[in-house]
Structures are given as C-alpha cells and as structure tokens.
C-alpha positions as CSV (number, residue, x, y, z in Angstrom):
1,M,-10.9,-6.3,24.3
2,K,-7.5,-7.5,23.2
3,R,-9.0,-10.7,21.9
4,I,-11.4,-8.7,19.7
5,F,-8.6,-6.7,18.2
6,K,-6.6,-9.8,17.5
7,L,-9.5,-11.3,15.7
8,I,-9.9,-8.2,13.6
9,E,-6.2,-8.4,12.7
10,K,-6.4,-12.1,11.9
11,Y,-9.5,-12.0,9.8
12,F,-8.8,-8.7,8.1
13,F,-9.2,-10.1,4.6
14,I,-12.7,-11.2,5.5
15,I,-13.6,-7.9,7.0
16,I,-12.4,-5.9,4.0
17,L,-14.5,-8.1,1.7
18,V,-17.6,-7.5,3.9
19,A,-16.8,-3.7,3.8
20,V,-16.7,-3.9,0.0
21,V,-20.1,-5.7,-0.2
22,I,-21.7,-3.2,2.2
23,S,-20.3,-0.2,0.2
24,L,-21.7,-1.6,-3.0
25,I,-25.1,-2.2,-1.4
26,Y,-25.2,1.1,0.6
27,P,-22.7,3.3,-1.2
28,S,-23.8,6.5,0.5
29,L,-22.9,5.1,3.9
30,F,-19.2,5.8,3.3
31,N,-19.4,9.1,1.4
32,W,-17.9,10.9,4.3
33,V,-14.6,9.2,3.7
34,L,-13.9,11.2,0.6
35,S,-15.3,14.4,2.0
36,E,-13.6,17.3,3.8
37,Y,-13.9,18.7,7.3
38,N,-12.8,22.3,7.7
39,G,-10.8,22.1,4.5
40,I,-9.0,18.9,5.7
41,S,-9.3,15.8,3.5
42,I,-10.7,13.0,5.7
43,L,-9.2,10.4,3.3
44,N,-5.7,11.9,3.8
45,L,-6.3,12.1,7.6
46,L,-7.2,8.4,7.7
47,L,-4.0,7.6,5.7
48,S,-2.0,9.6,8.2
49,I,-3.4,7.5,11.0
50,V,-2.3,4.3,9.3
51,L,1.2,5.7,8.8
52,F,1.4,7.0,12.4
53,T,0.6,3.5,13.7
54,M,3.5,2.2,11.5
55,G,5.8,4.8,13.0
56,T,5.0,3.6,16.5
57,T,6.3,0.1,15.6
58,L,9.6,1.4,14.2
59,K,12.8,1.9,16.1
60,V,16.2,3.4,15.2
61,D,17.5,-0.2,15.0
62,D,15.2,-0.8,12.0
63,F,17.1,1.7,10.0
64,V,20.4,0.4,11.3
65,N,19.4,-2.9,9.7
66,V,19.6,-1.2,6.4
67,F,23.4,-1.0,6.7
68,K,23.6,-4.7,7.8
69,N,21.9,-5.9,4.6
70,P,22.9,-3.3,2.0
71,K,22.7,-5.7,-0.9
72,E,19.2,-7.0,-0.1
73,I,17.9,-3.4,0.6
74,A,19.4,-2.1,-2.7
75,V,17.9,-4.9,-4.7
76,G,14.5,-4.6,-3.0
77,I,14.2,-0.9,-3.3
78,S,15.5,-0.9,-6.9
79,A,12.8,-3.5,-7.8
80,Q,10.2,-1.5,-6.0
81,Y,10.7,1.7,-7.9
82,L,11.7,0.2,-11.3
83,I,9.6,-2.9,-11.8
84,M,6.3,-1.8,-10.3
85,P,5.9,1.5,-12.2
86,L,7.0,-0.1,-15.5
87,L,4.7,-3.1,-14.9
88,A,1.8,-0.7,-14.3
89,L,2.5,1.3,-17.4
90,A,2.8,-1.9,-19.5
91,L,-0.5,-3.4,-18.3
92,A,-2.3,-0.1,-18.8
93,S,-1.1,-0.1,-22.4
94,V,-1.8,-3.8,-23.1
95,F,-5.3,-3.6,-21.7
96,S,-6.0,-0.2,-23.3
97,L,-7.2,1.4,-20.0
98,N,-8.7,4.9,-20.2
99,T,-6.7,7.9,-18.9
100,A,-8.2,7.8,-15.4
101,L,-7.6,4.1,-14.7
102,T,-4.1,4.4,-16.2
103,V,-3.3,7.2,-13.8
104,G,-4.7,5.2,-10.9
105,L,-2.8,2.1,-11.9
106,I,0.5,3.9,-12.3
107,L,0.1,5.5,-8.9
108,V,-0.3,2.0,-7.5
109,G,3.0,1.2,-9.1
110,T,4.9,4.3,-8.0
111,V,3.9,4.4,-4.3
112,P,6.1,2.7,-1.7
113,G,5.5,-0.8,-0.3
114,G,2.5,-1.3,2.0
115,T,2.7,-1.9,5.7
116,A,0.7,-5.1,5.4
117,S,3.7,-6.7,3.7
118,D,5.4,-7.0,7.1
119,V,2.4,-9.0,8.5
120,I,2.2,-11.3,5.5
121,T,6.0,-11.8,5.6
122,F,5.7,-12.9,9.2
123,L,2.9,-15.3,8.4
124,A,4.8,-16.7,5.4
125,K,7.9,-17.2,7.6
126,G,10.0,-14.8,5.6
127,D,12.7,-12.3,6.8
128,V,10.6,-9.9,8.9
129,A,13.5,-7.6,9.7
130,L,14.3,-7.2,5.9
131,S,10.6,-6.6,5.2
132,V,10.4,-3.8,7.9
133,S,13.5,-2.2,6.5
134,L,12.3,-2.4,2.9
135,T,8.9,-0.9,3.9
136,A,10.5,1.9,6.0
137,V,13.2,2.8,3.4
138,S,10.8,2.8,0.4
139,T,8.3,4.9,2.4
140,I,11.0,7.5,3.6
141,I,12.2,8.1,0.0
142,S,8.8,8.1,-1.6
143,P,8.3,11.9,-1.4
144,I,11.2,12.1,-3.9
145,L,10.7,9.1,-6.1
146,T,6.9,8.8,-6.4
147,P,6.4,12.3,-7.9
148,I,9.4,12.0,-10.2
149,I,8.5,8.6,-11.6
150,T,4.8,9.5,-11.9
151,L,5.8,12.7,-13.8
152,F,8.1,10.7,-16.1
153,L,5.4,8.1,-16.9
154,I,2.3,10.2,-17.3
155,G,3.5,13.8,-17.3
156,N,3.1,14.1,-21.1
157,Q,-0.6,13.0,-20.8
158,I,-1.8,14.7,-17.6
159,N,-0.7,18.0,-16.1
160,F,0.0,17.8,-12.4
161,S,2.5,19.3,-10.0
162,P,5.1,16.9,-8.7
163,V,6.1,19.5,-6.1
164,D,2.6,19.5,-4.7
165,M,2.6,15.7,-4.7
166,F,6.0,15.8,-2.8
167,I,4.4,18.1,-0.2
168,S,1.3,15.8,0.1
169,I,3.5,12.7,0.7
170,I,5.5,14.6,3.4
171,E,2.2,15.6,5.1
172,I,0.5,12.2,4.7
173,V,3.4,9.9,5.2
174,I,6.6,11.3,6.6
175,I,5.3,13.6,9.4
176,P,3.0,10.9,10.9
177,I,5.8,8.3,10.7
178,I,8.2,10.7,12.5
179,L,5.6,11.5,15.1
180,G,5.1,7.7,15.7
181,L,8.8,7.1,15.8
182,I,9.3,9.9,18.4
183,L,6.4,8.5,20.5
184,N,8.1,5.0,20.4
185,Y,11.4,6.5,21.3
186,K,10.1,8.5,24.2
187,F,7.6,6.0,25.5
188,P,8.7,2.5,24.3
189,D,6.8,0.6,27.0
190,F,3.5,2.4,26.1
191,C,4.1,1.7,22.3
192,E,4.8,-1.9,23.1
193,K,1.4,-2.2,24.7
194,L,-0.2,-0.5,21.7
195,K,1.2,-3.2,19.4
196,D,-1.7,-5.4,20.5
197,Y,-4.3,-2.9,19.2
198,L,-2.7,-0.8,16.4
199,P,-2.7,-3.5,13.6
200,A,-6.4,-3.9,14.1
201,L,-6.9,-0.2,14.1
202,S,-5.0,0.2,10.9
203,S,-7.1,-2.6,9.4
204,I,-10.3,-0.9,10.3
205,V,-9.1,2.4,8.8
206,I,-8.0,0.7,5.6
207,C,-11.4,-1.0,5.3
208,L,-13.1,2.5,5.7
209,I,-10.9,3.9,2.9
210,V,-11.6,1.1,0.5
211,A,-15.3,1.2,1.3
212,G,-15.4,4.9,0.8
213,V,-13.7,4.8,-2.6
214,I,-15.7,1.9,-3.9
215,G,-19.0,3.4,-2.7
216,V,-18.4,6.7,-4.4
217,N,-17.2,4.9,-7.6
218,K,-19.8,2.2,-7.5
219,H,-21.2,2.9,-11.0
220,A,-17.7,3.2,-12.5
221,I,-16.6,-0.1,-10.9
222,L,-19.6,-2.0,-12.0
223,T,-19.4,-0.8,-15.6
224,S,-15.7,-1.4,-16.0
225,S,-15.1,-4.0,-13.3
226,S,-14.2,-7.0,-15.4
227,I,-11.2,-5.3,-17.1
228,I,-9.8,-3.4,-14.2
229,I,-10.2,-6.4,-11.8
230,I,-8.3,-8.6,-14.3
231,V,-5.6,-6.0,-14.6
232,I,-5.2,-5.7,-10.8
233,I,-5.0,-9.5,-10.4
234,V,-2.4,-9.8,-13.2
235,Q,-0.4,-6.9,-11.8
236,Y,-0.3,-8.5,-8.3
237,F,0.8,-12.0,-9.5
238,L,3.3,-10.7,-12.0
239,A,4.8,-8.5,-9.2
240,M,5.0,-11.6,-7.0
241,L,6.7,-13.7,-9.7
242,L,9.1,-10.9,-10.6
243,G,10.0,-10.5,-7.0
244,F,10.9,-14.2,-6.8
245,A,13.0,-13.9,-9.9
246,V,14.8,-10.8,-8.7
247,G,15.6,-12.4,-5.3
248,Y,16.7,-15.7,-6.9
249,L,19.0,-13.9,-9.4
250,A,20.5,-11.8,-6.6
251,G,21.5,-14.9,-4.8
252,M,19.3,-14.4,-1.8
253,S,18.3,-17.0,0.8
254,R,14.8,-18.6,0.7
255,K,13.4,-16.3,3.4
256,Q,14.8,-13.2,1.7
257,I,13.4,-14.3,-1.7
258,I,9.9,-14.7,-0.2
259,T,10.3,-11.3,1.5
260,V,11.3,-9.4,-1.7
261,A,8.4,-11.1,-3.6
262,I,5.9,-10.1,-1.0
263,E,7.3,-6.6,-0.6
264,L,7.1,-6.0,-4.3
265,A,3.5,-7.2,-4.6
266,F,2.3,-5.3,-1.6
267,Q,1.8,-1.6,-2.3
268,N,0.6,1.3,-0.2
269,S,-2.6,1.4,-2.3
270,G,-4.3,3.6,0.2
271,L,-1.7,6.3,-0.5
272,S,-2.2,5.9,-4.2
273,T,-5.9,6.4,-3.7
274,G,-5.3,9.6,-1.6
275,L,-2.8,11.0,-4.2
276,A,-5.3,10.2,-7.0
277,K,-8.1,12.1,-5.3
278,T,-5.9,15.0,-4.3
279,H,-3.9,15.6,-7.5
280,F,-6.2,14.3,-10.2
281,P,-9.7,15.5,-8.9
282,S,-11.1,15.6,-12.4
283,L,-10.4,11.9,-12.9
284,S,-12.7,10.3,-10.5
285,Q,-11.9,6.7,-11.7
286,A,-8.2,7.2,-10.8
287,T,-9.0,6.3,-7.2
288,V,-10.5,2.9,-8.3
289,P,-7.3,0.9,-9.0
290,G,-5.9,1.7,-5.5
291,A,-9.1,0.6,-3.8
292,L,-9.4,-2.6,-5.7
293,Y,-5.7,-3.4,-5.3
294,S,-6.0,-3.0,-1.5
295,V,-8.8,-5.5,-1.4
296,W,-7.0,-8.0,-3.7
297,Q,-3.6,-7.8,-2.1
298,N,-4.9,-8.5,1.4
299,F,-7.2,-11.3,0.3
300,A,-4.7,-13.0,-2.0
301,G,-1.8,-12.3,0.4
302,S,-3.4,-14.1,3.3
303,I,-3.9,-17.2,1.1
304,L,-0.3,-17.0,-0.3
305,A,1.2,-16.6,3.1
306,Y,-0.4,-20.0,4.1
307,I,1.0,-21.6,0.9
308,F,4.5,-20.1,1.4
309,R,4.5,-21.3,5.0
310,R,3.5,-24.8,4.2
311,Y,5.0,-25.6,0.8
312,V,7.7,-23.1,-0.2
C-alpha cells in the first residue's frame, strides 16, 4: 500500500494531466466537486483536507526557523505579496482578459505559496527548511494580506467583501492547519507514519479539485483556452525568473535562490479557485485560472526540478 502512495506522489504531474483529460471528456463526472452538501461547499472542504495534511507535517521548530533566517523570510514574503499580485494585474491588462479571468488571475497572484513548493524544492536540492518556513508564514498571514491586496487591485471593478474573504481563509486554511499542527504536537509518532501517505492523499484531492473546475468550465476553457493558457505559462515563468533575480540581488546562496524562485512561482491555486467560487459566484470563469495554474505549475515544476538538480 505504501508503495502505491509513493508512486502517486512521484507521478503526480502525470495523474493530474490524466484527470484533466478525463474531465474534458466526461465533464459531468466531477460536477460534485463544485456542489454543496448540507450547505457546505465540497470544494472548500477538499481544500481544508489539503491544508490539514500540511499542518500535520509542521512543527513549532518550523516557525522558529523564521527567526533564524529573518532576511530570507522577509525577502521571500515581500516578493510573494508584491511581485505576484502586480504581475497578475499586469498580465491581465497586457492580454486584455475579461473581468472574470482577470479576477481569477489576480486571485492566483494574491494567495499564499502552494504546499507543492516544498516537494519541488526538495527535488531541486534547494533549501527545504526555508521553503517550509516561507510556505507556512505566507499561509498564516494570508487571511490579512490576500483580501486587502485583492480589494486594492480589483475593488474598483468588482464589489466583494474582504471581511467575508478573511473569514473564508480562516475557515479553509488556518483552522485546518492549526488542527494538523495540534495533532502533530500531541501524536508526533502517528503523524510521522502518516507522512508516507499524506502527500499522495493531497495529490489526489488536488486532482479532484482541478478536474471539477475544468469539467464545469469545459466550454469556457475550450473557447478561450489559447489566451488564458498562454497567460498562465507566462505568469509562471516570469515568477520563476523574478524569484531568481530577487534572490540573487538579496545576496542569497544558490540553494536559497532556487528556493525563493520556486516559492514565488508555486501558488496555492486551489485556494484561489475556492475563493473565486465562493466570493465571485456570478463570474464562473474566475475559477479557471486557478485550475489551469495548478495543472501547469505541477507539470512544469517537476521538469524544472530535474533541471535545477542536474544543471543549476
């Protein structure tokens, strides 16, 4: 059983591509992902599962590391919440995206770093401790910064409640992480055993989220796919390049530069999808950028990790 879970974790980028193909051929198969059960959003519930698994891998020491590397953390977090939102806004303007896709792209830029960055950093032989700290810190402060930055960038175009978004992030992100952290604190040996299975579980859940969003928005994706796919690819690679530049200018080591670049390019795209569905229900296409970004960042990230490991 453990071997199967390891294979799922290892070949996640292939599994997610298969999920996308299936969702395009049989879109109704994943409709349940964006539905509700007894008033509870299944999409948000799935996201909470992913963040809970992240919490079980964290320890108090991970947050202590923040104070051991204050410069690197400050640089990484500043880049996360300054470069990514502004990059998203610039690309939406340059490519003249419609309102829904603009909202979705900006949400991809304003959410915290994705948990997959830690895995890719490990594969790329980067600074894993720094990656974990950056992901944890950016996630913990996201209830404050994500709504504020989103409001600043699109508040004059679309009416939404940043307070409600703050509450959503607390429910979807912070509470599951705290529960996972408590479980790891109380039962460290049990959580250590779970580490063999939780990454694969998170991978499966992310595949379901992506398949659900793409299936529901099949027509919108196929009719506007070329432009939004180009934007997503450009956003990802520009983020990676800017991450390298920021790390280099800050005088970081090779491992730290790779880590900041990966952290900047990897976003919690599942969260952006959940926020788009919850707070912009009239803009169905707003969920599309997050789903496509999730597919691309995991596919391209796996390839780049190999390149970084061998040649950088």
